[in-house]
C-alpha positions as CSV (number, residue, x, y, z in Angstrom):
1,X,79.1,-49.3,-140.5
2,X,75.5,-49.6,-139.6
3,X,74.0,-52.9,-141.2
4,X,71.6,-55.5,-139.8
5,X,74.3,-58.1,-141.0
6,X,75.9,-57.1,-137.8
7,X,73.1,-58.4,-135.5
8,X,72.8,-61.3,-137.8
9,X,76.5,-62.4,-137.4
10,X,75.7,-62.8,-133.6
11,X,73.7,-66.1,-134.6
12,X,75.9,-69.0,-134.4
13,X,73.8,-70.7,-137.3
14,X,74.1,-67.5,-139.4
15,X,73.1,-67.8,-143.0
16,X,75.8,-67.9,-145.7
17,X,75.3,-64.6,-147.2
18,X,76.2,-63.1,-143.9
19,X,79.2,-65.6,-143.3
20,X,80.5,-64.4,-146.9
21,X,80.7,-60.6,-146.1
22,X,81.6,-60.9,-142.5
23,X,84.5,-63.4,-143.3
24,X,86.0,-61.3,-146.2
25,X,89.2,-59.9,-145.0
26,X,87.8,-58.8,-141.3
27,X,91.1,-57.3,-140.3
28,X,91.0,-54.8,-143.3
29,X,87.5,-54.2,-143.1
30,X,87.7,-53.5,-139.4
31,X,90.6,-51.3,-140.1
32,X,88.7,-49.2,-142.4
33,X,85.7,-48.9,-140.3
34,X,88.0,-47.6,-137.6
35,X,89.9,-45.2,-139.9
36,X,86.6,-43.6,-141.5
37,X,84.8,-43.2,-138.1
38,X,87.8,-41.7,-136.6
39,X,88.6,-39.1,-139.3
40,X,84.8,-38.4,-139.3
41,X,84.4,-38.0,-135.6
42,X,87.4,-35.7,-135.4
43,X,86.4,-33.5,-138.4
44,X,82.7,-33.3,-137.1
45,X,83.9,-32.1,-133.7
46,X,86.0,-29.7,-135.1
47,X,83.1,-28.4,-137.1
48,X,81.0,-27.8,-134.2
49,X,83.6,-26.2,-131.9
50,X,83.5,-22.5,-132.2
51,X,86.2,-20.6,-134.3
52,X,88.6,-17.6,-133.7
53,X,87.3,-14.6,-135.2
54,X,83.7,-15.3,-135.3
55,X,81.7,-12.4,-134.1
56,X,79.1,-13.7,-131.5
57,X,75.8,-12.4,-131.4
58,X,73.3,-12.7,-128.9
59,X,70.3,-14.5,-130.2
60,X,66.8,-13.9,-128.7
61,X,65.9,-17.6,-128.7
62,X,67.1,-20.8,-130.2
63,X,65.3,-22.6,-132.9
64,X,64.0,-26.0,-133.1
65,X,65.8,-26.7,-136.3
66,X,69.1,-25.7,-135.0
67,X,68.6,-28.0,-132.1
68,X,67.5,-30.9,-134.6
69,X,70.8,-30.4,-136.5
70,X,73.0,-30.6,-133.3
71,X,71.1,-33.7,-132.2
72,X,71.7,-35.4,-135.7
73,X,75.6,-34.7,-135.3
74,X,75.2,-36.0,-131.8
75,X,73.8,-39.3,-133.0
76,X,76.5,-39.6,-135.8
77,X,79.2,-38.9,-133.2
78,X,77.7,-41.5,-130.8
79,X,77.3,-44.1,-133.9
80,X,80.8,-43.4,-135.0
81,X,82.4,-44.3,-131.3
82,X,80.4,-47.4,-131.4
83,X,81.9,-48.6,-134.5
84,X,85.4,-47.7,-133.4
85,X,84.9,-49.7,-130.2
86,X,83.4,-52.8,-132.1
87,X,86.0,-52.7,-134.5
88,X,89.1,-52.4,-132.0
89,X,87.7,-55.2,-129.9
90,X,87.5,-57.3,-133.3
91,X,91.0,-56.5,-134.3
92,X,92.4,-56.6,-130.7
93,X,90.6,-59.8,-129.4
94,X,90.0,-62.2,-132.2
95,X,89.8,-65.2,-130.0
96,X,87.2,-63.6,-127.9
97,X,85.1,-62.8,-131.2
98,X,85.7,-66.2,-132.4
99,X,83.7,-67.7,-129.5
100,X,80.4,-66.2,-131.1
101,X,80.5,-69.1,-133.6
102,X,80.3,-71.7,-130.8
103,X,76.4,-72.3,-130.5
104,X,76.7,-74.6,-127.1
105,X,79.5,-72.2,-125.3
106,X,79.2,-71.5,-122.0
107,X,81.0,-68.0,-122.2
108,X,77.7,-65.6,-122.9
109,X,80.0,-62.5,-123.0
110,X,81.2,-62.6,-126.8
111,X,77.5,-62.9,-127.9
112,X,76.5,-60.1,-125.4
113,X,79.1,-57.8,-126.8
114,X,78.1,-58.8,-130.3
115,X,74.5,-58.0,-129.6
116,X,75.1,-55.1,-127.6
117,X,77.5,-53.3,-129.9
118,X,75.5,-53.8,-133.0
119,X,72.3,-52.6,-131.2
120,X,74.1,-49.6,-130.0
121,X,75.3,-48.8,-133.6
122,X,71.7,-49.4,-135.2
123,X,70.0,-47.5,-132.4
124,X,72.0,-44.3,-132.9
125,X,72.1,-44.4,-137.0
126,X,68.3,-45.0,-136.7
127,X,67.6,-42.2,-134.1
128,X,69.9,-40.1,-136.5
129,X,67.5,-41.0,-139.6
130,X,64.3,-40.3,-137.6
131,X,65.7,-36.9,-136.6
132,X,66.6,-36.0,-140.4
133,X,62.9,-36.7,-141.0
134,X,61.9,-34.4,-138.1
135,X,64.1,-31.8,-139.6
136,X,62.3,-32.2,-142.8
137,X,58.9,-31.9,-141.1
138,X,60.0,-28.8,-138.8
139,X,61.5,-27.0,-141.9
140,X,57.9,-27.4,-143.5
141,X,55.9,-26.2,-140.2
142,X,58.5,-23.3,-139.5
143,X,57.5,-21.8,-142.9
144,X,54.0,-22.4,-142.3
145,X,54.4,-20.9,-138.7
146,X,53.7,-23.9,-137.0
147,X,56.5,-25.1,-135.4
148,X,58.6,-23.8,-132.6
149,X,60.7,-24.8,-129.5
150,X,57.6,-26.5,-127.9
151,X,57.4,-29.1,-130.7
152,X,60.9,-30.3,-130.0
153,X,59.2,-32.4,-127.0
154,X,57.1,-34.2,-129.6
155,X,60.1,-34.8,-131.8
156,X,62.2,-36.2,-128.7
157,X,59.2,-38.7,-128.1
158,X,58.7,-39.7,-131.8
159,X,62.5,-40.1,-132.5
160,X,63.6,-42.1,-129.4
161,X,60.4,-44.2,-128.9
162,X,60.4,-45.1,-132.8
163,X,63.9,-45.8,-132.7
164,X,64.0,-47.9,-129.6
165,X,60.6,-49.8,-130.3
166,X,61.7,-50.5,-133.8
167,X,65.3,-51.9,-132.8
168,X,63.9,-53.9,-129.7
169,X,61.2,-55.5,-131.9
170,X,63.6,-56.4,-134.6
171,X,66.2,-57.7,-132.4
172,X,63.6,-59.7,-130.4
173,X,62.0,-61.2,-133.4
174,X,65.4,-62.0,-134.8
175,X,66.6,-63.8,-131.7
176,X,63.2,-65.7,-131.0
177,X,63.1,-67.7,-129.1
178,X,66.9,-67.7,-128.4
179,X,70.2,-66.7,-129.7
180,X,71.3,-70.0,-130.6
181,X,68.0,-71.0,-132.6
182,X,68.0,-67.6,-134.6
183,X,68.3,-67.4,-138.5
184,X,66.6,-70.7,-138.9
185,X,64.4,-69.1,-141.5
186,X,63.4,-66.1,-142.9
187,X,60.6,-65.4,-140.6
188,X,63.3,-64.5,-138.3
189,X,65.5,-62.2,-140.5
190,X,62.9,-60.4,-142.6
191,X,61.2,-58.4,-139.7
192,X,64.7,-57.5,-138.5
193,X,65.6,-56.2,-141.7
194,X,62.4,-54.3,-142.2
195,X,62.5,-52.6,-138.9
196,X,66.3,-51.3,-139.6
197,X,65.7,-50.0,-143.0
198,X,62.1,-48.7,-142.6
199,X,63.5,-45.2,-141.2
200,X,66.1,-45.1,-144.0
201,X,63.6,-45.6,-146.8
202,X,61.1,-43.0,-145.1
203,X,64.0,-40.4,-145.2
204,X,64.5,-41.5,-148.8
205,X,61.0,-41.3,-149.9
206,X,59.5,-38.4,-147.6
207,X,62.1,-35.9,-147.2
208,X,62.3,-34.9,-150.9
209,X,58.7,-34.4,-150.8
210,X,58.7,-32.3,-147.7
211,X,61.7,-30.1,-149.0
212,X,60.2,-29.6,-152.2
213,X,56.9,-28.4,-150.5
214,X,59.0,-26.1,-148.3
215,X,60.8,-24.7,-150.9
216,X,57.5,-23.8,-152.7
217,X,56.2,-22.4,-149.5
218,X,59.0,-20.2,-149.1
219,X,58.8,-18.9,-152.7
220,X,55.1,-17.7,-151.8
221,X,56.5,-16.1,-148.5
222,X,59.0,-14.0,-150.3
223,X,56.5,-13.0,-153.1
224,X,53.8,-12.3,-150.7
225,X,56.0,-10.4,-148.4
226,X,56.5,-7.0,-150.5
227,X,54.3,-8.2,-153.5
228,X,57.7,-8.5,-155.6
229,X,60.1,-11.3,-156.4
230,X,63.5,-9.6,-156.8
231,X,66.8,-11.0,-157.8
232,X,67.6,-11.2,-153.9
233,X,64.6,-13.2,-153.0
234,X,65.2,-15.5,-156.1
235,X,68.9,-16.0,-154.8
236,X,67.6,-16.7,-151.2
237,X,65.1,-19.2,-152.5
238,X,68.0,-21.0,-154.4
239,X,70.0,-21.2,-151.4
240,X,67.6,-22.9,-149.3
241,X,66.9,-25.4,-152.2
242,X,70.4,-26.0,-152.8
243,X,70.9,-26.7,-148.9
244,X,68.2,-29.2,-149.1
245,X,69.7,-30.7,-152.1
246,X,73.0,-31.1,-150.3
247,X,71.4,-32.7,-147.4
248,X,69.7,-35.5,-149.5
249,X,72.9,-36.0,-151.5
250,X,75.1,-36.8,-148.6
251,X,72.3,-39.3,-147.5
252,X,71.9,-40.9,-150.7
253,X,75.9,-41.4,-151.2
254,X,76.3,-42.8,-147.5
255,X,73.3,-45.2,-147.6
256,X,72.8,-46.1,-151.1
257,X,75.4,-48.8,-150.9
258,X,73.6,-50.6,-148.0
259,X,70.5,-50.7,-150.1
260,X,72.4,-52.4,-153.1
261,X,74.5,-54.6,-150.8
262,X,71.4,-56.0,-149.0
263,X,69.7,-56.5,-152.2
264,X,72.6,-58.3,-153.5
265,X,73.1,-60.6,-150.5
266,X,69.3,-61.4,-150.4
267,X,69.4,-62.5,-154.0
268,X,72.5,-64.6,-153.0
269,X,70.5,-66.0,-150.0
270,X,67.6,-67.4,-152.2
271,X,70.2,-69.5,-154.4
272,X,70.9,-73.0,-153.3
273,X,74.7,-72.7,-153.3
274,X,76.1,-69.0,-153.3
275,X,79.7,-70.4,-154.2
276,X,78.7,-71.4,-157.6
277,X,80.5,-69.9,-160.4
278,X,77.5,-68.1,-162.2
279,X,77.2,-66.0,-158.9
280,X,80.8,-65.0,-158.9
281,X,80.2,-61.3,-160.2
282,X,77.4,-60.9,-157.7
283,X,79.6,-62.1,-154.7
284,X,82.3,-59.5,-155.9
285,X,79.8,-56.9,-156.0
286,X,78.5,-57.7,-152.6
287,X,81.9,-57.5,-151.0
288,X,82.8,-54.4,-152.9
289,X,79.7,-52.7,-151.7
290,X,80.4,-54.1,-148.0
291,X,83.9,-52.4,-148.0
292,X,82.3,-49.0,-149.3
293,X,79.7,-49.2,-146.6
294,X,82.5,-49.3,-144.3
295,X,83.9,-46.2,-145.5
296,X,80.8,-44.1,-146.2
297,X,78.4,-44.9,-143.5
298,X,80.7,-43.5,-140.8
299,X,81.4,-40.4,-142.9
300,X,78.0,-39.4,-142.7
301,X,78.6,-37.2,-139.7
302,X,81.2,-34.9,-141.1
303,X,79.5,-34.8,-144.5
304,X,76.3,-33.8,-142.8
305,X,78.1,-30.9,-141.0
306,X,79.4,-29.7,-144.3
307,X,75.9,-29.5,-145.6
308,X,74.4,-28.0,-142.6
309,X,77.1,-25.4,-141.8
310,X,79.5,-25.4,-144.5
311,X,83.1,-25.4,-143.6
312,X,84.1,-23.7,-140.6
313,X,87.8,-23.5,-140.7
314,X,90.5,-24.7,-138.3
315,X,91.0,-21.9,-135.9
316,X,89.2,-23.1,-132.6
317,X,88.3,-20.9,-130.1
318,X,88.8,-22.8,-126.6
319,X,86.6,-20.1,-125.1
320,X,83.3,-21.8,-125.3
321,X,80.4,-19.9,-126.8
322,X,77.0,-21.0,-128.0
323,X,77.3,-22.4,-131.5
324,X,75.6,-20.3,-134.0
325,X,73.9,-21.7,-137.2
326,X,74.8,-19.6,-140.2
327,X,71.2,-18.8,-141.1
328,X,70.4,-17.7,-137.7
329,X,72.7,-14.7,-138.0
330,X,70.0,-13.1,-140.6
331,X,67.3,-13.7,-137.9
332,X,69.4,-12.1,-135.1
333,X,70.4,-8.9,-137.2
334,X,66.7,-8.5,-138.7
335,X,65.6,-8.7,-135.1
336,X,68.1,-6.4,-133.9
337,X,67.6,-3.9,-136.6
338,X,64.0,-3.9,-137.3
339,X,62.2,-4.6,-134.0
340,X,61.1,-1.4,-132.2
341,X,59.7,-0.9,-128.9
342,X,56.1,-0.8,-128.8
343,X,54.2,2.2,-127.9
344,X,52.4,2.2,-124.5
345,X,49.2,3.4,-126.0
346,X,47.3,2.9,-129.2
347,X,44.5,5.3,-130.1
348,X,43.6,4.2,-133.4
349,X,43.0,1.2,-135.5
350,X,45.7,2.5,-138.1
351,X,48.6,2.1,-135.4
352,X,47.2,-1.3,-134.3
353,X,47.2,-2.6,-137.9
354,X,50.9,-1.3,-138.3
355,X,51.7,-3.3,-135.2
356,X,50.1,-6.6,-136.4
357,X,51.7,-6.1,-139.9
358,X,55.3,-5.5,-138.2
359,X,54.8,-8.7,-136.2
360,X,53.7,-10.8,-139.2
361,X,56.7,-9.4,-141.4
362,X,59.3,-10.0,-138.6
363,X,57.8,-13.7,-138.1
364,X,58.1,-14.3,-141.9
365,X,61.6,-12.9,-142.0
366,X,62.6,-15.4,-138.9
367,X,61.0,-18.3,-140.7
368,X,62.9,-17.8,-143.9
369,X,66.3,-17.0,-142.2
370,X,66.1,-20.3,-140.3
371,X,66.3,-21.9,-143.6
372,X,68.9,-20.1,-145.2
373,X,72.4,-21.4,-145.4
374,X,74.0,-18.0,-146.7
375,X,77.4,-17.2,-145.0
376,X,78.1,-14.0,-143.2
377,X,78.9,-11.9,-146.1
378,X,75.7,-12.6,-147.9
379,X,73.8,-12.5,-144.8
380,X,74.7,-8.7,-144.5
381,X,74.2,-8.0,-148.3
382,X,70.7,-9.8,-148.1
383,X,70.0,-7.8,-145.0
384,X,70.9,-4.5,-146.4
385,X,69.5,-4.8,-150.0
386,X,66.6,-7.2,-149.9
387,X,63.3,-5.7,-149.3
388,X,62.5,-8.7,-147.0
389,X,65.3,-7.6,-144.6
390,X,64.8,-4.1,-144.7
391,X,63.0,-2.1,-142.1
392,X,59.3,-1.5,-142.2
C-alpha cells in the first residue's frame, strides 16, 4: 500500500510507532499486499482490454477526459507493480531487508532499495491523486466549454511537476542531512507527511465541490438546450451525478483507512511509551487499519475502472482497437446523425444564425455526453427520445 511509513521505515533510527506497524506480521502483511495488488492489476487490465461483441465506432477525436481516466488507471497499474515488487523482495530476501536496521552498515543497497521502492509507490499514487483532481477540473471546464485536448498538456505539467516536486521535497526533508540521522525529530517527519497527504486531502475537499458545480452546470445546459427539462434530461443528469458519486465513494473507501491509521500512529508517537496497557486498544486499531490499507490501497485501480466504465465483461478481443469510453458513444452517434455538410454559400443572416445554433447545440451535446455514464442501450434510447440528442 501507499503510506509515508514506508519511507520512514528506511531510517535506521525509526520511531516506535513505525516500528510497531512494520514489524507486525510482516510476512502476512506483504502477502496481503501482493495478493490484493495482483488481483487489482489483473482485473484492471481486463477492464481496459477491448471486448468481443463491442461494435467499434470511429470517433472524430479523443476527449481530454478519456485521456485523464486512462492515465489514472496507468498510475494505479504502475503503483500496484511497485507494491508487488517491493513486497516480493521483502518476502524472498528477509536477510537483505534486515540490513536496513544497521545504521553503520557498509552495504547501501538495502537502504537504496527501501527508499527507491517507497518513492516509486508514493510518486505514482500521488500522480494518480493529481490526475483525479484534474479530471474534476476538466469535467467542469468541459461543461463550460473551456477545455479540450490542448489543456491536457497543462494537466501533464501540473500533475507530474507537482507530484515529483512534493515527493522529492518530502524525501529530502525526511532524510536530511543523511539517511542515518533522519527521524531524530518531528521537524523531519512532519513536512514529509504533509507533502504525501496534501494531494489526497485536495481530492477529498476540492473534487466534491467541483463535481457539484459540474452537475449544476449540466442541469442548466439541459434546461437551456430546448427550454424544457424532460424525464430523459433528468435521468441523464442523475447518471452523471451518480458517476461522480461512485468515483468519490471508491476514493473514500480506499484511502480513509490511511488517514485513520496515520492519526492513530501520530497520537501514539506523542506518548512517552506506546506499549502501556491503556494504549492497547489504540495499538490494535492502528494494526487493524494497517492491514486494511494493504488490502484497499491496491484495489483502487480496479474499483476505479468499475466507476469509470462499469463492468466490461470477460470476453477479450485480442485484435486491438482504440478503447472507447461509454459516454463517448453518445458523442459519436450525435455527431454522426446530426452533423450535416455546410452549404457552400450563405446568402442571408437567417442561414448564418441556423449554422451558429447548430454548432452550439452540437457542442452542448458533446460536452454533456462526455460526462455521461450510460451504457449502450441507454445511449441509443436517449439518442432517439431525448430532445438534446435529436436532430435540429
